[in-house]
C-alpha positions, 0 to 999 in steps of 0.5 A: 579821378581814381581812374586817372591816378591809376592810369598815370601809375600804369604809364610810369616807366619800368625804371621808375617803378623799380626805384620806388620798390627799392625805396620802399624796401629800404624804408621797411628795413630801416624801420625794422632795424630801429624797432629791433634796436628799441626792443633791445635797448628797452630790455624787452628781450632779456630772459630773466631766468628762474630759480631752480626748484631744487636750488636748496638741494643743489646748494647742499651737495656743493656744501658737503663737508669735506675733511682736510686730507692733510690731517688724516693719517694713512690708516684714516684715509684708507678707512674713508676710501673703504667707506666710499667703496661701500657706497659705490657698491650699493649705488652700483647695484642700482645704477652701474654706469654711474657708479663706474664713472664716479669710481673712475673720477675719484681715482683719477682725482685721488679724492675719496670725498668726491664720491659723496658729492657725485652720488648725492648729485646723481640722487637728485634724479632718483627721488633721493634714491630710496633703493640705494639708501636701503641697500647701503644701510644693509651693507653697512650693518654687515660691514659694522658687524665685524670688529676691525682686526689689528693685522696690517697685511694679510701677507705675513712676510710683508708685515716683518721688519725685513720688508719695511727696511727693504722697501726704501732701499728698492724705491731708491732704485726705482728709476734704474728698475723702470729703465731696465724694464724699458730696455728689456721690454719687461714690466718693471714690476716683474723685475722687482718681484725677482729682486724682492725674493733675492733680497729677502733671502739674503736678509735672512741668511745674514740677518744681523749683518744686514740690519746693522750695516745695510738697513740704516742706510737703506742699501740693497745687499750685493753679492760677489761670491757664488752669485753676483749683484743685488739679484744673485745672477750666477756667472754661467747664467750671465753668459747664457743670457749674452749668448741667447741675445746673439743667437737668432736660432735660439728658442730664447732669442728676444729679437733684433732690437735686443741683440746688442743690449749687453755688448762689451767695451773691452776684450776681457769680458769676464772682468767686465761682466763681474764689474757690471754685476758687482757694482754696489752704486749702480745696479742697472746691469743687474736689473737688465740681466734679470729682465733678459732672463724673464723675457728669454724664458717667457719666449722659450715657453711661448714658442713651445706653445705655453704662454706664461706671460701672465704667470709671475709665480712661474716667471720668478720660479724659473728665474730662481732655478735657472735656464737648466731647469726650464722645461716648457710643459702644460702644468708648471708649479710655483717653487724655487729656493726655500726662504725662512721669514719670521718662522715661516717657510716660503718658496722664492716663487711664492714671495715674488707672486705675493709681492706682484699682486700685493699692490705695494709700490704700485705707483712706482711700479704699475701693472702693464696691460701686457707684461712684455714688449715684442721685438720691433725689428729695429736694432739699437743705435751706437749712441743707445748702446753707449748710454747703457755701457756708461752705467758702471761706477768706479767703486771698489769691488771685491776681488773676483774669486775671493770666495775660493781662497782658504785664508780665513783671515781674509774678509769677503764682505 
């Protein structure tokens, strides 16, 4: 009988065999799909998960107390940052890569309290980081052993009334200073360093007048006699700056891009130059001339084989003494005019240097990686030049040459 059935199966046509195989395959696939659906509906594939063994520690990290920063005074906030830096210094000795990441994240978030949470989170993998705790305790003992001193700043002249009155005046011009830096290819902070030296000098030469008239309204002092503008630029120096921009053979030449930076709109260059600089409403041209002097002087020294682009003390000194005393050599020294502030004597270059590296107003005038922008060889367009030339206001300026008149009844202020 079995032999008969076997013979029948063998006698089936090839097409019928293929059909049977397909039917069986669909049947098996259908059964598999139904079975999978049943397993899914019954929840047999669900991963119920588990409670992390460290859940209490993770919860404590997330719930670390965070003070309301709005309730902190600037002094208290600085104290918090100093404490966090101390913790990072200890943590960085053991895990430098983690410390670097934590510092970067804390600074970008501008939140000193995030340091505590990040160190605590990282400590989960270090058995509570006993080495870190020991080192931190040692550092804190040394830190706490020194009583806090009542010195607001290590730089004496930056703790004076002059500086406190001058800072808001500079901040009022922050947009103009940044724009001048962009136009001249000079880090704005360098331009500000020269401005600080000149304004501190003027403040102390006319102390009572500045305190009475300019201090209350937070205005910068504008010179209109032997030197012009907020940065005290002499007329012959301004002429030299303009000539250097046009002379491609000059050691001071800044490049094609800057050639038309100080183009005039009239034939009366002398009066137009004066009006640009002695403008107490808009100081952009004063800052552009300053940026050009810094850029041109730097290029002169670089072409002679001496790079002073990273020397704010020398750049400020050379700005103060002028092109005539700029002689490139291998041992430049900081100096310039002597300025007396609160009984102490400083040089112009030293004041510029002090401000530059003080970190003060760094949010408005940050440090560039490169302090000067190289010429790109592309000349300014007519519209770009026109937009610069529009930065002259219709204010009443003192008569040019008034300082040479002998009539004592004529006021020069």
